[in-house]
MARMARTOR-313632 format. One line per field, with one value per residue: residue number from 1; residue in three letters; chain; x, y, z of N, C-alpha, C, O in turn. Coordinates in Angstrom, 1 decimal, padded with zeros to 4 digits. Each point is the difference from the previous one (the first is absolute). Layout:
<drenses>
pos = NUM,...
code = ALA,...
unit = A,...
n.px = X,...
n.py = Y,...
n.pz = Z,...
ca.px = X,...
ca.py = Y,...
ca.pz = Z,...
c.px = X,...
c.py = Y,...
c.pz = Z,...
o.px = X,...
o.py = Y,...
o.pz = Z,...
</drenses>
This chain:
<drenses>
pos = 1,2,3,4,5,6,7,8,9,10,11,12,13,14,15,16,17,18,19,20,21,22,23,24,25,26,27,28,29,30,31,32,33,34,35,36,37,38,39,40,41,42,43,44,45,46,47,48,49,50,51,52,53,54,55,56,57,58,59,60,61,62,63,64,65,66,67,68,69,70,71,72,73
code = UNK,UNK,UNK,UNK,UNK,UNK,UNK,UNK,UNK,UNK,UNK,UNK,UNK,UNK,UNK,UNK,UNK,UNK,UNK,UNK,UNK,UNK,UNK,UNK,UNK,UNK,UNK,UNK,UNK,UNK,UNK,UNK,UNK,UNK,UNK,UNK,UNK,UNK,UNK,UNK,UNK,UNK,UNK,UNK,UNK,UNK,UNK,UNK,UNK,UNK,UNK,UNK,UNK,UNK,UNK,UNK,UNK,UNK,UNK,UNK,UNK,UNK,UNK,UNK,UNK,UNK,UNK,UNK,UNK,UNK,UNK,UNK,UNK
unit = A,A,A,A,A,A,A,A,A,A,A,A,A,A,A,A,A,A,A,A,A,A,A,A,A,A,A,A,A,A,A,A,A,A,A,A,A,A,A,A,A,A,A,A,A,A,A,A,A,A,A,A,A,A,A,A,A,A,A,A,A,A,A,A,A,A,A,A,A,A,A,A,A
n.px = 042.7,-002.1,001.0,-001.5,000.2,001.7,-001.3,-000.9,-001.7,001.5,-001.8,001.7,-000.7,-000.4,001.9,000.7,-001.2,-000.5,001.8,-001.2,-000.2,001.7,-000.2,-000.3,-002.2,-001.4,-000.2,-001.0,-002.2,-000.2,000.0,-002.1,000.1,000.4,002.0,001.6,000.4,001.3,002.2,000.8,000.6,002.0,000.9,000.9,-001.0,001.6,-001.6,001.9,001.3,002.1,000.5,000.4,002.1,001.7,000.2,001.2,002.2,001.0,000.6,001.9,001.8,-002.0,-001.4,-000.2,-001.4,-002.2,-000.9,-000.4,-002.0,-001.8,-000.4,-001.1,-002.2
n.py = -007.2,000.0,-002.1,-001.6,-000.2,-001.4,-001.8,000.0,-000.1,001.3,000.0,000.1,000.0,-002.0,-000.8,000.5,-000.9,-002.2,-000.9,-000.1,-002.2,001.3,000.8,002.2,000.5,-000.3,001.6,001.9,-000.4,000.1,002.2,000.8,-001.4,002.2,000.4,-000.2,001.7,001.6,-000.4,000.4,002.1,000.6,-000.8,001.9,000.3,-001.6,000.5,001.1,-001.9,000.6,000.3,-001.9,-000.8,000.8,-000.8,-001.9,000.4,000.6,-001.8,-001.2,001.0,000.0,-001.0,-002.2,-000.9,000.1,-001.5,-002.0,-000.2,-000.2,-002.1,-001.3,000.5
n.pz = 013.3,-000.8,-000.2,000.5,002.3,000.5,000.0,002.0,-001.4,-001.0,001.4,-001.5,-002.1,-000.8,-000.9,-002.0,-001.7,000.2,-001.0,-002.0,-000.4,000.5,-002.1,-000.2,000.2,-001.6,-001.6,000.4,-000.2,-002.2,000.4,000.1,-001.7,000.0,-001.0,001.5,001.4,-000.7,000.2,002.0,000.6,-000.8,001.9,000.6,002.0,000.1,001.5,000.5,-000.1,-000.7,-002.2,-001.1,000.2,-001.3,-002.1,-000.1,000.0,-001.9,-001.4,000.3,-000.8,-000.9,001.5,000.1,-001.6,000.4,001.4,-000.8,-001.1,001.3,000.7,-001.5,000.1
ca.px = -000.5,000.2,000.7,-000.9,-000.4,001.0,000.0,-001.2,000.1,000.0,-000.5,000.8,-000.8,-001.1,000.7,000.5,-001.0,-000.7,000.9,000.5,001.4,000.4,001.0,001.2,000.0,000.2,001.4,001.0,000.0,000.7,001.2,-000.4,-000.1,-001.3,-000.5,-000.4,-001.3,-000.9,-000.1,-000.9,-001.4,-000.5,000.1,001.1,001.0,-000.5,001.0,000.6,-000.6,000.2,-000.9,-001.4,-000.2,-000.1,-001.3,-001.0,000.0,-000.7,-001.4,-000.6,000.2,000.1,000.3,001.4,000.8,000.0,000.8,001.4,000.4,000.1,001.2,001.2,000.0
ca.py = 000.4,-001.0,000.4,000.4,001.3,000.9,-000.1,000.6,001.3,001.0,001.3,001.0,001.2,-000.3,-000.1,001.3,001.1,000.3,000.5,001.3,-000.1,000.2,-000.9,000.4,-000.5,-001.5,-000.3,000.4,-000.8,-001.2,000.3,-000.5,001.1,000.4,-000.6,-001.4,000.0,000.4,-001.1,-001.0,000.4,-000.1,-001.4,-000.1,-000.9,-000.6,000.1,-001.3,-000.6,000.9,001.1,-000.5,-000.1,001.4,000.5,-000.7,000.6,001.2,-000.4,-000.7,000.8,001.4,001.0,-000.3,000.4,001.5,000.5,-000.3,000.9,001.3,000.1,-000.1,001.1
ca.pz = -001.4,-001.0,-001.2,-001.1,000.3,-000.6,-001.4,-000.4,-000.5,001.1,-000.5,000.7,000.1,001.1,001.3,000.4,000.0,001.3,001.0,-000.4,-000.4,-001.5,-000.6,000.7,001.4,-000.1,-000.5,001.0,001.2,-000.1,-000.9,-001.4,-001.0,-000.2,-001.3,000.3,000.6,-001.1,-001.0,000.6,-000.1,-001.4,-000.5,-000.9,000.7,001.2,001.1,000.4,001.3,001.1,-000.1,000.2,001.5,000.5,-000.4,000.8,001.3,-000.2,-000.2,001.2,001.2,-000.5,001.0,000.4,-001.1,000.0,001.1,-000.2,-001.1,000.6,000.9,-000.9,-000.9
c.px = 000.4,000.8,-000.9,-000.5,001.0,000.0,-001.3,000.2,-000.1,-000.5,000.6,-000.8,-001.1,000.7,000.4,-001.0,-000.7,000.9,000.5,001.5,000.1,000.9,001.3,000.1,000.3,001.4,001.0,000.0,000.7,001.1,-000.2,000.0,-001.5,-000.6,-000.3,-001.4,-001.1,-000.2,-000.9,-001.4,-000.6,000.1,001.1,001.1,-000.7,001.0,000.6,-000.6,000.2,-001.0,-001.5,-000.3,-000.2,-001.4,-001.1,000.0,-000.8,-001.5,-000.7,000.1,000.2,000.4,001.4,000.9,000.1,000.8,001.5,000.5,000.2,001.2,001.3,000.3,000.6
c.py = -001.1,000.5,000.5,001.4,001.0,000.0,000.7,001.5,001.0,001.3,001.1,001.3,-000.2,000.0,001.4,001.1,000.3,000.6,001.4,000.0,000.2,-001.1,000.2,-000.5,-001.5,-000.3,000.3,-000.9,-001.3,000.1,-000.5,001.3,000.3,-000.7,-001.5,-000.1,000.3,-001.1,-001.2,000.4,-000.1,-001.3,-000.2,-000.9,-000.5,000.2,-001.4,-000.4,000.9,001.2,-000.4,-000.2,001.3,000.5,-000.7,000.5,001.3,-000.3,-000.5,000.8,001.5,001.0,-000.1,000.5,001.5,000.5,-000.2,000.9,001.5,000.1,-000.1,001.3,001.2
c.pz = -000.9,-001.2,-001.1,000.2,-000.6,-001.5,-000.6,-000.5,001.2,-000.7,000.8,000.3,001.1,001.4,000.6,000.1,001.3,001.1,-000.4,-000.4,-001.5,-000.4,000.7,001.4,000.0,-000.4,001.1,001.2,-000.2,-001.0,-001.4,-000.9,-000.2,-001.3,000.1,000.5,-001.0,-001.0,000.6,-000.1,-001.4,-000.6,-000.9,000.7,001.2,001.1,000.3,001.4,001.2,000.0,000.2,001.5,000.6,-000.3,000.8,001.4,000.0,000.0,001.3,001.3,-000.4,001.1,000.5,-001.1,-000.1,001.1,-000.2,-001.1,000.6,000.8,-000.9,-000.7,000.6
o.px = 001.2,-000.1,000.4,-000.3,-000.4,000.7,-000.1,001.0,-000.8,000.7,-000.5,000.0,-000.2,-000.7,-000.2,000.2,000.0,-000.5,000.8,000.7,-000.7,000.5,000.7,001.0,000.8,000.7,000.9,001.1,000.4,000.5,000.9,000.0,-000.8,-001.1,-000.9,-000.7,-001.0,-001.1,-000.7,-000.9,-001.1,-000.4,000.1,000.9,-001.0,001.2,-000.6,-000.8,-000.9,-000.6,-000.7,-001.1,-000.9,-000.7,-001.1,-001.1,-000.9,-000.9,-001.1,-000.8,001.0,000.8,000.7,001.1,001.1,000.8,000.8,001.2,001.0,000.7,001.0,001.1,000.1
o.py = -000.5,001.2,000.9,000.7,001.1,000.8,000.2,000.6,-000.2,000.5,000.4,000.5,000.9,000.3,000.3,000.9,001.1,000.6,000.6,001.0,-000.5,-000.8,-001.0,-000.5,-000.4,-000.8,-000.7,-000.2,-000.6,-000.9,-000.6,001.1,-000.9,-000.4,-000.5,-000.9,-000.6,-000.3,-000.6,-000.8,-000.3,-000.2,-001.0,-000.5,000.5,-000.2,-001.0,000.7,000.1,000.3,000.7,000.3,000.2,000.6,000.6,000.0,000.2,000.7,000.4,-000.2,000.6,000.9,001.0,000.6,000.6,001.0,000.8,000.5,000.6,001.0,000.6,000.3,001.1
o.pz = 000.0,-000.3,-000.7,-001.0,-000.5,-000.6,-001.2,000.5,000.9,-000.9,001.1,001.1,000.8,000.9,001.1,000.9,000.4,000.9,000.8,000.0,-000.8,000.8,000.4,000.5,000.8,000.6,000.2,000.6,001.0,-000.5,-000.6,000.5,-000.1,000.0,-000.6,-000.4,-000.1,-000.5,-000.7,-000.3,-000.2,-001.2,-000.7,-000.7,000.5,-000.3,-000.1,000.5,000.8,001.0,000.6,000.5,000.9,000.9,000.4,000.6,000.9,000.6,000.4,000.9,000.3,-000.3,000.1,000.3,-000.2,-000.2,000.2,000.1,-000.4,000.0,000.4,-000.4,-000.7
</drenses>
């Protein structure tokens, strides 16, 4: 994954909606605050590099991400 890929905007709602994930689902899976995920969706904040990497995994490997979340939950 290129560094520029991690700097590109991340549409969090578009990532989580097809998987049926709520804000809480995304937040709990990476020990994030729900408010932080909501702020990313609304453009009030940008995820840091670690969170952006996590979101890219959800985007590129949605099935695997969903299975991992189910196993963790």
